N, C-alpha and C positions, 0 to 999 in steps of 0.2 A: 502495501499499499503507498503511495507516494505522499507527503508531506504535507501539509494544508498550505496555501498560498496568500501569503498577505499584501495589498496592494497601500501605497499612503497617497494622498495626493494631496501637497502642502499647497495651500490654497493663502495668499498674499491680497488681501483685500485694502482699498483706499478707507481712509476714515471715516468719511461720510456715505462709504457701500455698506456698512458691517452688519447694520439692520435688516437692508435689505437680503444680504446673503443667508442672515438666519432665518428671515422670512420665507426663504427660497427652500431650504431645509426642513423647516417644519411645514411645509404644507406638498413637500415634494410627490412626485406621481408615483411615486414606490416602484417605477418600470424595475429598477434591478432585483426587486423582490422576486419577479417572477424566471429571472435567470438559475438556469442550469447550472450548477455547482458553488451557488451562492449561500455563505451562510449565512453573514450579519454584516452591519455596517454601524460604525461608531461615528461622530462627528463631534471632532474637541474643539470647543475655544481656546483661544491662547489667553493666558493670565496676566501677559507679558506684553507692553505697546509693541507694535510693530512687527511682530511674531507672527507666523501665518495660522491660518486653521489647518488641523489635520483631519482629514477624511480617510477613517481607516475603514477599507472591505477586507474581510476574509471569505477566502473561496476554497473550495477542493483541488481546484490544481490551476497553473497558470496557463493551460489551455481554456478553462472554462471564464476567466479573467478578460482574456483577450478577446474570445467570442463577445462578450459582453461589450467591450469597446469598439465594435465592428456591426453591432447589432441597432434596429431600429427602435429598439428600449433605451438605448444610451443617450440618441437623440431625442427621445420621449422627455429622458428624467433631465437633458441638460438645457431643453430649448428655450426656458425663458433666460437663464442667466447668458446661453447663446447670444441671445436677442437684447442685452443688456450691453454684451459687449459690440455687438454690430451696430448699433445705434449711437454708442458711445464713439467710435471709428466714423459712423457718417458723421457725424458733428465734429469731426476733428479734433475730439477729445483722447487722453489717454484713457485705453480701456477700465473700468472700474474695479477688475482682479486678475490675477494670472494666477496659472495654476502649474506645476512639476508633479510628476509623479516619479515614484520609487518603489521599487518590490520585493519583497522578501520573501523566503521559505522559512517556515518555521520549524526548527530545529529541535524546541524544546518547553513544553508549557511549566 
C-alpha cells in the first residue's frame, strides 16, 4: 500500500482581500469532496501578519491529486477566486492573491 499524499497550497493574500478569501472558503463549492482519493482538507489562517494561508489536502495518492488539478471539479471549486484574479488583471491591478503548491508524501503519523 502506498503512503498517503499531501498537497499544501500556500496562498498569499493582499490585506484587503483576506475577508473575501475566507468568505470563499466558508462558502466553497465542495467540488473536491467528490474526487476519488480525496480524504480531507484543512484551511489554516496565519497568526502572523504577511504569512500565507495554508490549504492542506490529504489524498490516497499523487495520481488522485493530479486528477483533481486537471478536472472540471477543480475549475468549479476555484472559479470565484479565478474570477477575482481575472477582474483585477483587467483593471490593471495586481491580483489580490497568489498561490504556490508544494507536495509531500506522508512517512509517519
